[in-house]
N, C-alpha and C positions, 0 to 999 in steps of 0.2 A: 433857190439860187437863180441868179440872172446871168447868163453868159452873153458876152458881147465880144467884138473884135479885141484881140489881146493888145495890151500896151506893154512896152518895155520901159522900166524905170531904173534910175541910178539907185545906189544903196541909200541915198539920203533923201529921196523923194518918193512919193507914191501918188497913184491916180485916185481921184475922188469920183465916186459913181454919180451918174446923172439922176436927177429926181424923176419920179414918175414910175419907177420900177415897182413890181408887185412886192408886197412885204408879208412876213409871217407875224401874226398877232401874238403877243405875250403880255400877261397881266402880272402885276406885283402889288404889294401893299406898303403903305407909308411906314417908314422906320424899319422895314424888314429887308430881306435879301431877295434877289431874283436872278435867274440864270437866263442869259440871252444865248440861244443855241446857234452853233455854227459847226458844221461837220465837213472835213476835208477828205475826199475820196482818193486822192493821189497816193503815190508810193514814194514820195520824196522825203528824205530824212529831215527831222525837225531842224537840224543845224543848217539846212539849206532853204529854210522857209522864212518868209516875212509875213507876219499877221498884223493887220492894223484894224482896230475897231474905232470908228469915229461916228459922229452925229451927222445929221443932214446938213448941218452948218459947218462941217469939217472940223469940229472940235474933237481932239483926240481923247478917246475913252481909255484905250489901252493899246500898247504897241509891243511886239515881241519880234526880235530879229537875231538870227544866227545863234539860237539856243538860249537867249536871255531876254528878260524884260528890258525895255528901253522907255522909261517914263519921263525923259527929259522934256518932251513936248506935251505931256499930258495936261489937259485942261485942269486948272486949279480946283474946280468944283468936284472933280472926281478923285482928288488925291486921297490915298489911303482907303479907297472904297472899292477897288477892283482887284480881281484875281483870276488868273487862268487856272485850269486844272492840269498842272504840270505832269502828273503821272498818267494823264490820258492823251497828251499831245501826240505821242507816237501812234495811237490808235485813231487819230483823226479828229479828236474832240477839241475844238478851238473855241468852245463856248466861254463866255465871260460871266463871272459872278459879280454883281453890284450889291454892295452892302448899304444899309441905312438909307433906303429909298426916300427921295424927296419929290414933291410935286413937280419941280423943275426937271426931274429925270424923265418925265413923260415926253417921249420924243421918238424919232426914227433913228435907228442905229444901223450901221453898215459894217459887215465883217469882210475885209479884203484879204485874200490869201494869194501870195506870190511865191514863185520858186526861183532860186538863184540859177542864172545862166551866165557863166564867166563873171564879169564885174557888175552885172545888172540883175534885176529881178523881173520876171515875166508874170503877169497876172494870170492866175489859174481860175479863180472864181470870186464871186461877190454875192453874199447873202444879206438880205435886208430884213430887219426886225422892227416892228412897231410896238413900242412899250407903252402900256396904259398903267397908270399908278392911281390906286384908290385907297381909301381907308378900310381896314378890315372890319367887318361887322362882328362884334364880340358876342359871345354866348351870354345871355342875360342871367341864366341860372347855372351855377357851377355843376359840372358833370352831367348836364342835360344836353343831349345832342340836338343841334339845330341845323336843319338842312341849309347848305350854302349854295350860292350860284356857282356852277362849274367854271373853272378857268380854262379858256380855249388854248390848246397847244397844237402845233402842226409839225409833222415830220415827213420824211421821204422814204419810200420803199428801199430796203436794203441798207439804210443808213442808221445813224444813232439819233436819239432824242432824249432830252432831259425833262422829266416831269417835276415841276418845282414844289417844294414843301419846306416851309420855314417855321421853326419852333422858337417862340419868344420867351419861354420860361428860363429859370436859372437852375434847373435840376441837372446834376451830373449825368453824362452819357451812360454811365454804369447803372443808373437807376431809371433808365427810360426803356420803353418798349415801343418800337415803330413797326407798323404793319401796313404795307401797301397791298391793296386788294382791288379786284375789278368790281364792277357793279353786280356781278354774279357771285361775288365772294370767293373768286379764285385768287390764291395768294400769288402776288407778283414778287414781293420781297419782304422778308421779316428780319428784324434785328432786335436782340434782347440781351440785356446785361453786358453790353460791351462787345457782342459778337453777332455775326450773321447766324441765322437759324433757317436753313433752306430745306429742312426735312419735309415740310408741307407745301413747298413751292409747286405751283402748277407746272406739269412737265413741259408745256409749250414755252415756258420762260427759262428753262434750265440753261445755264451758261450764257444768259443774255442780259443779266442785270447787275448793276453795281451801285453802291452808295459811295459818296465822297467822304471817305473815312477821316481825312485830315480836316474836314469842315464841320463835322458833327458837333464838336464843342462850341462852334459859333452859331449853331442852330440850323445848319443846312442839311435837311433830311431829304433833299431831292434824290430821285432815282434815275439812273442812266439805263436806257434800254437799247441794246444792240440789234442790228440786222432786222430792222422793222419789217413787219409783214402786214398784209391787208387785214388779217384777223386781229391785229393789235389796235385797230381803230375801235375804241370803246371808252367807257367812263372808268376812271381810276380814283381810288380814295386813299388818302394818306391819314392813318390814325396814329396819334401820338399819345402814349400813356405814361404816367409816372408811378413809381413804386411807392406804396404806402403799406408798411409792415409786410405781410406776405401776399399782398394783392397789388394789382395795377389799376389806377383810376384814369379814365380818359381825360386828356387835357385839351385836345383839339382835333378837328377833322377838316381836311382840305380835299376838295373835289376837283379833278382835272378831266377835261374831255379832250381826248387825243384824236386828231384827224390824220390819216396817213394817205398820202398821194404819191404818184410817180413824179420825180423831179423833172421839170420841163427842160428839154435840151435844145439849145440853139447852136446851129453850125458855127464853128469858129474857124476863120481862115488860117491856113498854115503860116502865113506871113504876118508877123507882128505889125500892128498899125500904130505908129507913134502919134502922139498928140502934138506937143510943142517940142521939137528937137532942140537939144542943147548943143552949142558949138563944140566940135571935137568929140562928141559922144553920139555916134550914129544910132538912130532909132531909139534914143532915150528921151525921157521927159523929166 
């Protein structure tokens, strides 16, 4: 996150972040899905928040205000390709899911979070993500594991992070087995035959993981980790298997390397600093 002097905006306008701020790297594959992470640590109700995801060129990726999506200004190339995780907004997860990734999606994206104060919104935080999009290297021999290059993901201590994993097959969720493990084979999360199976989950991950159940049918097998700790900085592997008769055959393996750091804090003045005042709207832009 990059904190800077707060701006006050009217409900119809928002502040675009300045270039040059540090960004979190995220990688995705052509034609698949990717999750751009954004976590809000405040205690403001969702109904009083404005979230705007945009590109470095101020093209709107996704906008959510007063409890609802507002896609009237969404850039046409993102139409029908973005989703927020509505069941996680109250827990601070403002990550956005982009489907059907294209080469032109490789870009810098900014997540702006604002809270309502009277008739205006005050900026709370800005997170910057740099998305790289490449073609997935396919396994040349069916069911033969091939080591892949780890995808780098960054998270902040005490916050949430999404580890991405996308399945491209057409097998029903009820016939799939998904196992997230660490490089030491500790189970992070397991899902089989339509249900979580956390009986073998490593104790240090208890009550700290979730899958996005409403997205499994679309191939999103990403896992959300809560309350990040220094010990979570490790390599994770997402294994996807499909049922064949009484057995499961491995379909794919994705490898993620998670870095966990403390979120840098920048002192914010108590007095909002307006950019371009609008007549008759004190302190607004």
